[in-house]
ZALO-400268 format. One record per residue (C-alpha): residue number from 1; chain; z, x, y. Coordinates in pm, 1 decimal, padded with zeros to 6 digits. Layout:
BEGIN
[site NUM,A,[Z,X,Y]] ...
//
This chain:
BEGIN
[site 1,A,[13255.0,-04046.7,01546.4]] [site 2,A,[13391.8,-04030.7,01901.4]] [site 3,A,[13177.6,-03824.6,02137.1]] [site 4,A,[13349.8,-03627.0,02410.2]] [site 5,A,[13209.9,-03590.1,02758.2]] [site 6,A,[13128.0,-03223.3,02813.1]] [site 7,A,[13349.6,-03034.7,03052.7]] [site 8,A,[13193.3,-02949.8,03390.1]] [site 9,A,[13079.4,-02588.0,03410.0]] [site 10,A,[13053.8,-02346.7,03703.6]] [site 11,A,[12976.1,-01978.3,03736.3]] [site 12,A,[13221.0,-01929.5,04022.9]] [site 13,A,[13517.7,-02117.2,04164.9]] [site 14,A,[13673.7,-02025.1,04498.9]] [site 15,A,[14006.9,-02201.9,04534.2]] [site 16,A,[14359.9,-02204.5,04676.5]] [site 17,A,[14264.4,-02213.4,05041.5]] [site 18,A,[14186.0,-02443.2,05331.8]] [site 19,A,[13818.3,-02534.8,05302.7]] [site 20,A,[13635.0,-02579.7,05633.5]] [site 21,A,[13296.9,-02722.9,05538.8]] [site 22,A,[13147.5,-02732.4,05893.3]] [site 23,A,[12944.2,-03033.7,05780.1]] [site 24,A,[12853.8,-03317.1,06018.4]] [site 25,A,[13197.8,-03469.6,05971.4]] [site 26,A,[13380.0,-03136.6,06005.9]] [site 27,A,[13544.5,-03207.8,05670.5]] [site 28,A,[13841.1,-02989.6,05583.0]] [site 29,A,[14043.1,-02980.0,05261.7]] [site 30,A,[14394.8,-02835.7,05279.0]] [site 31,A,[14417.4,-02702.0,04922.4]] [site 32,A,[14053.1,-02703.4,04831.7]] [site 33,A,[13800.0,-02538.6,04606.6]] [site 34,A,[13425.7,-02480.8,04584.4]] [site 35,A,[13231.3,-02464.0,04258.5]] [site 36,A,[12910.5,-02260.1,04242.1]] [site 37,A,[12636.8,-02263.3,03976.7]] [site 38,A,[12378.2,-01987.6,03998.9]] [site 39,A,[12303.9,-01965.3,04373.8]] [site 40,A,[12406.8,-02319.0,04470.7]] [site 41,A,[12722.9,-02509.0,04564.0]] [site 42,A,[12764.2,-02787.5,04308.5]] [site 43,A,[13101.9,-02939.0,04403.3]] [site 44,A,[13369.8,-02927.5,04674.1]] [site 45,A,[13708.9,-03095.7,04661.9]] [site 46,A,[14083.6,-03061.6,04611.4]] [site 47,A,[14165.6,-02766.3,04387.2]] [site 48,A,[14331.6,-02980.9,04120.2]] [site 49,A,[14003.8,-03168.1,04063.9]] [site 50,A,[13866.7,-02854.8,03894.8]] [site 51,A,[14149.4,-02807.6,03646.1]] [site 52,A,[13934.3,-02914.2,03349.4]] [site 53,A,[13624.4,-02722.8,03449.0]] [site 54,A,[13499.4,-02425.4,03250.5]] [site 55,A,[13473.6,-02143.2,03504.7]] [site 56,A,[13315.9,-01805.1,03440.4]] [site 57,A,[13467.8,-01632.0,03743.4]] [site 58,A,[13740.9,-01725.4,03989.4]] [site 59,A,[13829.6,-01608.3,04340.1]] [site 60,A,[14179.3,-01685.5,04464.3]] [site 61,A,[14176.1,-01737.7,04841.3]] [site 62,A,[14556.3,-01691.1,04839.6]] [site 63,A,[14614.9,-01963.5,05094.5]] [site 64,A,[14350.7,-01836.3,05335.6]] [site 65,A,[14045.9,-02003.7,05487.8]] [site 66,A,[13731.8,-02076.8,05284.0]] [site 67,A,[13433.6,-02135.4,05511.5]] [site 68,A,[13057.9,-02089.2,05553.6]] [site 69,A,[12940.0,-01735.9,05617.0]] [site 70,A,[12861.7,-01657.2,05980.9]] [site 71,A,[12503.6,-01651.9,06108.5]] [site 72,A,[12392.0,-01389.8,06361.4]] [site 73,A,[12091.5,-01547.4,06534.0]] [site 74,A,[11978.9,-01237.8,06722.8]] [site 75,A,[12011.0,-00868.6,06653.5]] [site 76,A,[11816.9,-00546.2,06612.7]] [site 77,A,[11984.3,-00417.9,06298.4]] [site 78,A,[11859.6,-00059.0,06291.0]] [site 79,A,[11990.3,-00002.8,06643.4]] [site 80,A,[12317.5,00086.5,06473.0]] [site 81,A,[12158.0,00432.8,06491.3]] [site 82,A,[12176.9,00412.6,06873.9]] [site 83,A,[12536.0,00289.6,06901.7]] [site 84,A,[12681.1,00453.3,07213.6]] [site 85,A,[12360.8,00647.4,07287.5]] [site 86,A,[12313.6,00505.4,07637.0]] [site 87,A,[12599.3,00308.9,07788.0]] [site 88,A,[12678.6,00173.6,08136.0]] [site 89,A,[12316.3,00137.0,08247.5]] [site 90,A,[12106.0,-00153.3,08380.8]] [site 91,A,[11868.7,-00311.3,08130.3]] [site 92,A,[11543.8,-00164.3,08263.7]] [site 93,A,[11679.6,00193.4,08276.5]] [site 94,A,[11857.0,00152.0,07941.9]] [site 95,A,[11538.5,00025.7,07775.9]] [site 96,A,[11271.0,00242.5,07937.1]] [site 97,A,[11455.9,00571.3,07982.2]] [site 98,A,[11660.7,00583.7,07663.3]] [site 99,A,[11584.6,00322.4,07398.6]] [site 100,A,[11203.5,00334.3,07396.1]] [site 101,A,[11201.3,00720.4,07377.1]] [site 102,A,[11456.0,00710.7,07093.6]] [site 103,A,[11255.4,00445.8,06909.9]] [site 104,A,[10949.8,00671.6,06923.2]] [site 105,A,[11132.7,00895.5,06673.7]] [site 106,A,[11184.4,00618.6,06418.6]] [site 107,A,[11002.4,00564.2,06091.8]] [site 108,A,[11038.8,00336.7,05790.7]] [site 109,A,[11308.2,00547.7,05626.2]] [site 110,A,[11523.2,00575.6,05939.6]] [site 111,A,[11502.1,00203.1,06010.3]] [site 112,A,[11593.6,00132.6,05648.0]] [site 113,A,[11901.0,00354.9,05678.7]] [site 114,A,[12006.5,00196.4,06008.7]] [site 115,A,[11954.9,-00152.8,05869.9]] [site 116,A,[12167.0,-00074.2,05563.6]] [site 117,A,[12445.0,00039.4,05796.5]] [site 118,A,[12410.5,-00286.4,05989.6]] [site 119,A,[12421.8,-00492.4,05670.7]] [site 120,A,[12740.8,-00317.4,05564.8]] [site 121,A,[12901.6,-00382.5,05903.3]] [site 122,A,[12795.1,-00746.9,05904.4]] [site 123,A,[12911.0,-00817.4,05549.0]] [site 124,A,[13248.2,-00657.8,05621.2]] [site 125,A,[13290.4,-00884.9,05925.8]] [site 126,A,[13184.0,-01212.6,05767.0]] [site 127,A,[12814.6,-01245.1,05848.4]] [site 128,A,[12600.5,-01367.7,05559.3]] [site 129,A,[12270.3,-01428.5,05742.9]] [site 130,A,[12107.0,-01257.6,06040.6]] [site 131,A,[11789.3,-01286.1,06245.3]] [site 132,A,[11631.8,-00951.8,06324.8]] [site 133,A,[11360.0,-00829.1,06559.5]] [site 134,A,[11259.8,-00465.2,06536.3]] [site 135,A,[11011.5,-00193.2,06442.4]] [site 136,A,[10919.6,-00114.8,06081.0]] [site 137,A,[11060.6,-00454.9,05993.9]] [site 138,A,[10968.7,-00435.9,05626.4]] [site 139,A,[11240.1,-00170.5,05603.9]] [site 140,A,[11490.4,-00421.4,05745.6]] [site 141,A,[11382.4,-00683.2,05493.2]] [site 142,A,[11412.5,-00429.4,05210.7]] [site 143,A,[11761.2,-00331.2,05332.2]] [site 144,A,[11871.2,-00694.7,05345.4]] [site 145,A,[11748.2,-00752.6,04989.8]] [site 146,A,[11928.4,-00436.7,04874.7]] [site 147,A,[12249.3,-00551.9,05044.2]] [site 148,A,[12211.7,-00907.3,04915.4]] [site 149,A,[12204.6,-01061.1,05264.0]] [site 150,A,[12006.7,-01358.1,05387.9]] [site 151,A,[11778.4,-01261.2,05677.8]] [site 152,A,[11507.3,-01384.5,05910.0]] [site 153,A,[11293.4,-01083.9,05998.7]] [site 154,A,[11000.2,-01021.9,06229.1]] [site 155,A,[10807.4,-00721.2,06356.7]] [site 156,A,[10838.9,-00692.3,06735.0]] [site 157,A,[10503.9,-00749.6,06906.9]] [site 158,A,[10412.3,-00628.9,07255.4]] [site 159,A,[10106.8,-00526.8,07458.6]] [site 160,A,[10146.0,-00149.8,07434.9]] [site 161,A,[10104.4,00048.5,07109.5]] [site 162,A,[10400.4,00037.7,06871.2]] [site 163,A,[10546.8,00341.0,06691.7]] [site 164,A,[10528.8,00123.7,06380.8]] [site 165,A,[10181.8,-00030.5,06368.9]] [site 166,A,[09988.0,00107.6,06666.8]] [site 167,A,[09771.0,-00142.4,06859.6]] [site 168,A,[09864.9,-00509.9,06873.8]] [site 169,A,[09587.4,-00620.6,06639.4]] [site 170,A,[09758.1,-00423.6,06366.2]] [site 171,A,[10088.9,-00580.4,06469.4]] [site 172,A,[09961.2,-00924.5,06377.1]] [site 173,A,[09828.1,-00781.6,06050.7]] [site 174,A,[10170.7,-00626.3,05983.1]] [site 175,A,[10335.5,-00964.7,06040.9]] [site 176,A,[10091.7,-01139.8,05810.3]] [site 177,A,[10152.5,-00877.3,05542.0]] [site 178,A,[10526.9,-00938.9,05572.7]] [site 179,A,[10464.8,-01310.2,05518.2]] [site 180,A,[10262.6,-01238.5,05205.9]] [site 181,A,[10513.3,-00985.6,05073.3]] [site 182,A,[10819.8,-01208.3,05108.7]] [site 183,A,[10661.3,-01546.0,05042.9]] [site 184,A,[10916.8,-01762.2,04858.1]] [site 185,A,[11174.7,-01480.8,04857.2]] [site 186,A,[11520.3,-01635.8,04804.4]] [site 187,A,[11677.6,-01430.5,05084.7]] [site 188,A,[11404.6,-01339.4,05332.8]] [site 189,A,[11226.5,-01557.9,05588.4]] [site 190,A,[10955.5,-01392.8,05796.4]] [site 191,A,[10925.1,-01495.6,06162.7]] [site 192,A,[10670.1,-01418.1,06433.3]] [site 193,A,[10844.5,-01220.9,06707.2]] [site 194,A,[10675.9,-01131.5,07038.8]] [site 195,A,[10917.4,-00930.0,07248.5]] [site 196,A,[10920.9,-01122.9,07576.2]] [site 197,A,[10697.3,-01285.3,07838.7]] [site 198,A,[10713.0,-00968.7,08049.4]] [site 199,A,[10593.1,-00737.6,07769.7]] [site 200,A,[10345.3,-00982.2,07612.6]] [site 201,A,[10022.7,-01112.1,07763.3]] [site 202,A,[09948.1,-01485.7,07763.3]] [site 203,A,[09692.9,-01426.4,07488.2]] [site 204,A,[09950.2,-01247.8,07271.5]] [site 205,A,[10202.9,-01528.2,07320.1]] [site 206,A,[09945.0,-01792.6,07231.0]] [site 207,A,[09835.2,-01603.7,06920.2]] [site 208,A,[10195.8,-01560.1,06811.3]] [site 209,A,[10259.8,-01932.2,06860.7]] [site 210,A,[09952.1,-02020.4,06658.0]] [site 211,A,[10054.2,-01792.1,06371.7]] [site 212,A,[10403.0,-01942.6,06372.3]] [site 213,A,[10260.4,-02294.5,06374.8]] [site 214,A,[10006.2,-02228.0,06101.7]] [site 215,A,[10273.6,-02094.3,05865.7]] [site 216,A,[10563.8,-02316.3,05975.2]] [site 217,A,[10791.5,-02020.7,06048.5]] [site 218,A,[11021.8,-01942.7,06343.6]] [site 219,A,[10889.7,-01791.5,06665.6]] [site 220,A,[11157.3,-01562.2,06813.2]] [site 221,A,[11142.3,-01414.7,07163.9]] [site 222,A,[11362.2,-01277.5,07445.0]] [site 223,A,[11350.0,-01523.9,07736.1]] [site 224,A,[11491.3,-01510.1,08090.5]] [site 225,A,[11728.0,-01227.9,08006.2]] [site 226,A,[11761.9,-01096.6,08362.5]] [site 227,A,[11692.2,-01202.2,08719.3]] [site 228,A,[11445.9,-00913.5,08749.2]] [site 229,A,[11248.4,-01057.1,08457.0]] [site 230,A,[11242.8,-01403.9,08610.2]] [site 231,A,[11127.3,-01267.0,08947.5]] [site 232,A,[10857.7,-01057.6,08777.4]] [site 233,A,[10714.9,-01353.4,08587.9]] [site 234,A,[10734.6,-01575.1,08897.5]] [site 235,A,[10540.6,-01315.0,09097.6]] [site 236,A,[10279.8,-01269.2,08825.1]] [site 237,A,[10233.1,-01626.0,08701.8]] [site 238,A,[10395.2,-01844.8,08965.9]] [site 239,A,[10651.1,-01988.4,08724.6]] [site 240,A,[10976.5,-01901.6,08554.6]] [site 241,A,[10944.7,-01751.1,08205.1]] [site 242,A,[11026.6,-02091.6,08052.5]] [site 243,A,[10778.2,-02265.5,08282.2]] [site 244,A,[10516.7,-01999.4,08204.3]] [site 245,A,[10562.1,-02050.8,07830.2]] [site 246,A,[10548.5,-02428.2,07873.6]] [site 247,A,[10215.8,-02398.2,08055.2]] [site 248,A,[10082.5,-02181.6,07772.7]] [site 249,A,[10189.8,-02445.4,07520.0]] [site 250,A,[10415.6,-02214.6,07319.7]] [site 251,A,[10741.5,-02411.3,07350.0]] [site 252,A,[10824.6,-02591.8,07025.9]] [site 253,A,[11113.9,-02680.0,06791.0]] [site 254,A,[11035.8,-02360.6,06596.2]] [site 255,A,[11095.1,-02140.8,06903.1]] [site 256,A,[11420.8,-01944.4,06923.6]] [site 257,A,[11473.3,-01827.5,07281.9]] [site 258,A,[11717.2,-01537.0,07295.6]] [site 259,A,[11953.8,-01472.1,07589.3]] [site 260,A,[11842.0,-01739.0,07843.7]] [site 261,A,[12085.4,-01606.9,08103.5]] [site 262,A,[11880.0,-01712.6,08409.0]] [site 263,A,[11769.9,-02075.7,08381.3]] [site 264,A,[11692.6,-02342.5,08637.7]] [site 265,A,[11762.3,-02711.3,08581.2]] [site 266,A,[11388.2,-02753.7,08526.5]] [site 267,A,[11398.2,-02479.8,08260.7]] [site 268,A,[11680.6,-02656.6,08078.2]] [site 269,A,[11487.4,-02984.3,08088.4]] [site 270,A,[11183.0,-02811.8,07938.3]] [site 271,A,[11387.4,-02648.2,07662.7]] [site 272,A,[11532.7,-02987.8,07576.8]] [site 273,A,[11195.7,-03164.1,07592.2]] [site 274,A,[11044.5,-02930.0,07335.6]] [site 275,A,[11363.4,-02898.2,07125.9]] [site 276,A,[11368.4,-02521.3,07175.9]] [site 277,A,[11661.9,-02342.9,07012.1]] [site 278,A,[11872.3,-02085.7,07201.8]] [site 279,A,[12049.7,-01770.7,07085.6]] [site 280,A,[12352.1,-01688.8,07301.9]] [site 281,A,[12444.5,-01317.8,07322.2]] [site 282,A,[12741.4,-01297.6,07559.7]] [site 283,A,[12871.8,-00945.4,07490.7]] [site 284,A,[12533.6,-00776.9,07529.0]] [site 285,A,[12460.0,-00981.4,07841.9]] [site 286,A,[12795.9,-00877.9,07985.6]] [site 287,A,[12758.0,-00508.6,07902.6]] [site 288,A,[12410.5,-00487.2,08055.1]] [site 289,A,[12518.5,-00710.5,08345.8]] [site 290,A,[12224.1,-00935.9,08270.3]] [site 291,A,[12405.3,-01254.8,08363.0]] [site 292,A,[12592.5,-01545.8,08210.8]] [site 293,A,[12388.0,-01800.9,08020.1]] [site 294,A,[12459.0,-02160.6,08133.7]] [site 295,A,[12591.5,-02258.6,07792.2]] [site 296,A,[12802.4,-02555.8,07908.9]] [site 297,A,[12492.9,-02705.9,08072.5]] [site 298,A,[12283.0,-02639.1,07762.8]] [site 299,A,[12545.8,-02803.4,07543.6]] [site 300,A,[12563.4,-03100.9,07775.4]] [site 301,A,[12185.2,-03131.8,07755.5]] [site 302,A,[12212.3,-03142.6,07376.7]] [site 303,A,[12035.2,-02818.7,07290.4]] [site 304,A,[12092.7,-02635.6,06962.2]] [site 305,A,[12265.1,-02304.8,07035.8]] [site 306,A,[12331.7,-02022.6,06792.3]] [site 307,A,[12535.9,-01709.5,06850.5]] [site 308,A,[12405.6,-01353.6,06832.5]] [site 309,A,[12535.0,-01003.3,06888.0]] [site 310,A,[12209.0,-00838.6,06996.2]] [site 311,A,[12177.4,-00476.1,06885.1]] [site 312,A,[12450.8,-00214.9,06857.9]] [site 313,A,[12303.6,-00016.7,07145.5]] [site 314,A,[12404.1,-00290.5,07388.8]] [site 315,A,[12712.6,-00452.4,07236.1]] [site 316,A,[12826.4,-00211.9,07051.9]] [site 317,A,[12922.7,-00396.2,06733.7]] [site 318,A,[12797.4,-00668.8,06501.6]] [site 319,A,[13124.8,-00858.4,06463.4]] [site 320,A,[13061.4,-01229.9,06520.7]] [site 321,A,[13431.4,-01308.3,06528.5]] [site 322,A,[13460.8,-01093.4,06840.9]] [site 323,A,[13147.6,-01261.1,06976.0]] [site 324,A,[13298.6,-01606.4,06924.9]] [site 325,A,[13614.3,-01510.3,07111.1]] [site 326,A,[13411.4,-01367.8,07400.0]] [site 327,A,[13178.8,-01668.1,07417.4]] [site 328,A,[13463.0,-01916.7,07430.4]] [site 329,A,[13654.8,-01734.9,07705.5]] [site 330,A,[13356.8,-01624.3,07915.2]] [site 331,A,[13247.6,-01976.2,08001.5]] [site 332,A,[13600.6,-02094.6,08069.1]] [site 333,A,[13657.2,-01828.2,08333.0]] [site 334,A,[13304.6,-01862.7,08471.5]] [site 335,A,[13345.9,-02236.2,08528.5]] [site 336,A,[13721.6,-02225.1,08595.4]] [site 337,A,[13750.0,-02497.6,08332.7]] [site 338,A,[13957.8,-02422.1,08020.6]] [site 339,A,[13813.0,-02722.9,07837.5]] [site 340,A,[13451.8,-02605.2,07817.0]] [site 341,A,[13311.2,-02430.0,07508.4]] [site 342,A,[13601.0,-02538.1,07290.8]] [site 343,A,[13676.9,-02362.8,06963.2]] [site 344,A,[13491.5,-02610.3,06741.7]] [site 345,A,[13176.7,-02592.1,06953.8]] [site 346,A,[13178.3,-02212.5,06933.5]] [site 347,A,[13245.7,-02210.7,06558.9]] [site 348,A,[12951.0,-02449.2,06513.7]] [site 349,A,[12729.5,-02200.5,06700.0]] [site 350,A,[12822.4,-01929.6,06450.4]] [site 351,A,[12765.7,-02151.0,06145.8]] [site 352,A,[12589.4,-02487.4,06131.1]] [site 353,A,[12406.4,-02464.7,06464.3]] [site 354,A,[12307.1,-02105.3,06392.5]] [site 355,A,[12142.9,-02215.0,06069.1]] [site 356,A,[11961.0,-02494.5,06252.4]] [site 357,A,[11841.3,-02249.5,06518.2]] [site 358,A,[11673.1,-02046.7,06242.7]] [site 359,A,[11532.5,-02348.5,06058.5]] [site 360,A,[11771.7,-02286.5,05767.3]] [site 361,A,[12004.1,-02585.3,05806.4]] [site 362,A,[11899.3,-02730.6,05468.9]] [site 363,A,[11993.9,-02403.4,05300.0]] [site 364,A,[12301.4,-02263.8,05471.7]] [site 365,A,[12539.8,-02297.2,05766.8]] [site 366,A,[12778.6,-02547.9,05607.8]] [site 367,A,[12950.3,-02593.3,05272.4]] [site 368,A,[12789.7,-02890.9,05098.8]] [site 369,A,[12674.1,-02957.7,04740.9]] [site 370,A,[12310.4,-02863.0,04708.5]] [site 371,A,[12322.0,-02589.3,04970.4]] [site 372,A,[12313.5,-02221.3,04885.7]] [site 373,A,[12649.3,-02059.4,04823.9]] [site 374,A,[12697.3,-01852.1,05141.5]] [site 375,A,[13076.0,-01846.3,05162.8]] [site 376,A,[13344.0,-01622.7,05309.5]] [site 377,A,[13721.0,-01610.8,05262.5]] [site 378,A,[13959.2,-01519.5,05544.5]] [site 379,A,[14289.3,-01353.4,05457.1]] [site 380,A,[14540.3,-01527.9,05685.5]] [site 381,A,[14845.7,-01335.8,05564.9]] [site 382,A,[14846.0,-01125.2,05880.2]] [site 383,A,[15091.3,-01100.3,06171.6]] [site 384,A,[14821.9,-01196.5,06423.8]] [site 385,A,[14738.6,-01507.4,06219.7]] [site 386,A,[15096.0,-01631.0,06175.4]] [site 387,A,[15182.0,-01912.9,06219.7]] [site 388,A,[14861.4,-02115.9,06184.1]] [site 389,A,[14863.9,-02458.1,06345.6]] [site 390,A,[14486.6,-02500.1,06357.6]] [site 391,A,[14246.3,-02287.9,06148.6]] [site 392,A,[13954.5,-02354.0,06384.5]] [site 393,A,[14152.0,-02217.0,06678.1]] [site 394,A,[14249.5,-01910.1,06477.8]] [site 395,A,[13890.9,-01842.2,06370.1]] [site 396,A,[13768.2,-01830.4,06729.1]] [site 397,A,[14065.5,-01682.4,06915.2]] [site 398,A,[14259.3,-01471.7,06664.0]] [site 399,A,[14065.3,-01379.2,06348.0]] [site 400,A,[13899.3,-01037.0,06336.1]] [site 401,A,[13610.6,-00926.6,06119.4]] [site 402,A,[13849.1,-00708.7,05921.2]] [site 403,A,[14031.2,-01023.6,05805.3]] [site 404,A,[13737.0,-01120.2,05581.7]] [site 405,A,[13842.2,-01055.1,05223.0]] [site 406,A,[13547.8,-01196.5,05023.5]] [site 407,A,[13184.4,-01279.2,05085.4]] [site 408,A,[12947.1,-01468.6,04860.2]] [site 409,A,[12578.2,-01480.4,04951.9]] [site 410,A,[12329.4,-01690.6,04758.1]] [site 411,A,[12591.3,-01725.0,04483.8]] [site 412,A,[12645.4,-01349.5,04446.3]] [site 413,A,[12980.3,-01187.4,04525.3]] [site 414,A,[12889.6,-00923.6,04784.4]] [site 415,A,[13237.4,-00840.8,04913.6]] [site 416,A,[13548.5,-00861.4,04695.9]] [site 417,A,[13893.2,-00779.3,04829.8]] [site 418,A,[13731.9,-00586.4,05118.8]] [site 419,A,[13519.1,-00376.7,04881.9]] [site 420,A,[13141.2,-00385.1,04916.9]] [site 421,A,[12979.9,-00467.3,04583.6]] [site 422,A,[12615.6,-00399.3,04670.5]] [site 423,A,[12628.7,-00092.5,04894.4]] [site 424,A,[12758.2,00267.0,04886.5]] [site 425,A,[12921.7,00274.1,05228.2]] [site 426,A,[13003.2,00646.0,05231.8]] [site 427,A,[12645.0,00744.4,05152.9]] [site 428,A,[12508.1,00501.1,05412.1]] [site 429,A,[12731.1,00639.7,05688.5]] [site 430,A,[12649.8,00999.9,05596.4]] [site 431,A,[12275.9,00928.8,05615.2]] [site 432,A,[12309.9,00751.4,05951.5]] [site 433,A,[12509.1,01040.2,06096.3]] [site 434,A,[12237.5,01283.9,05989.5]] [site 435,A,[11966.4,01072.5,06156.0]] [site 436,A,[12169.1,01061.6,06478.4]] [site 437,A,[12145.3,01438.9,06508.9]] [site 438,A,[11765.7,01415.4,06507.8]] [site 439,A,[11763.5,01130.3,06760.3]] [site 440,A,[11993.6,01314.6,07000.1]] [site 441,A,[11778.1,01628.4,07011.4]] 
//
């Protein structure tokens, strides 16, 4: 009897497109395909290599781009509820006079509704993973699970009482409860997230660092977002925010420093020394006139930089394709050098480097066998994408979020031919609009 080798089997095959893996070698396959089993990528190669495979479900990329899902390394998802609430204001007035009073009206249900709206917006524009800092953060985690999105979540901690948990002692308890609730969850990672050096005492920062270290989870914080913040910390502690945190011993490879618009050369050296990760949020920084982060210098120093949108109250969207375009052009005009922040460097920030910034590089951020299947397909049959000489250039300078046709997260098809598979978009928007009426009054 002659035994036959069993045919390879996959649950999902995405084929007939240019595969950009965003791996260390920046491998690309002109007419490629990706095979998925359960939640994991099991094979990548030329499409004709899969002709004998038994496939349960197929997605035809129709000649488009097949690539890793985008990673938003810093946002406040439920702030979709505040989109356009307070525009054209400096950060301190925007935060203290408008955002904090509006946040006092929030509760678990409202944050859940706002986070669902954010998840819908992000899925529709190609984001498959996001890092969130906000109030009532369990609601954000629940919304992400409902939507089928990968997320790093953390309850914002600061010295004054929170509308969510009250005094700070309960904030640490809330964070620990989140860790227990989502321990080993396939989609959710819980981080420790003090707001900033100017709203957190040294003791709070040290406790947050210790909790992050004890559990091996990310520590996420706003750092050096404005010149006013830097001057305040210098006056109070005699150091820059980065120097202050270094003295406290809270800089580490687990730390994700968001914004970093005002940095000295000594700050950059400290960030590099401790392998601190940075989240770059150009559109929010521009809108609030906070400053321009020295991204070319950070890249030259070899730091890991991810890309973030910040919240919808200061951006006012969650589209990482727009953020990539802005990031690339901002630093060119700021340095008067068209060669800085090239397209590949920016695309890495939104994919592979973003995953590394969140400690998820072994799971997502690139298309490789053994990693989770977080994959998007770009429909390139559009006037603004024709002709296409270089897909990387198009992704940064021409593609829009609305060009995303399919999204797969953790092996599950979440967006198919521009239709959300996990969310009722009409109901979500209706609920958010109703909440806005209460917030405005």
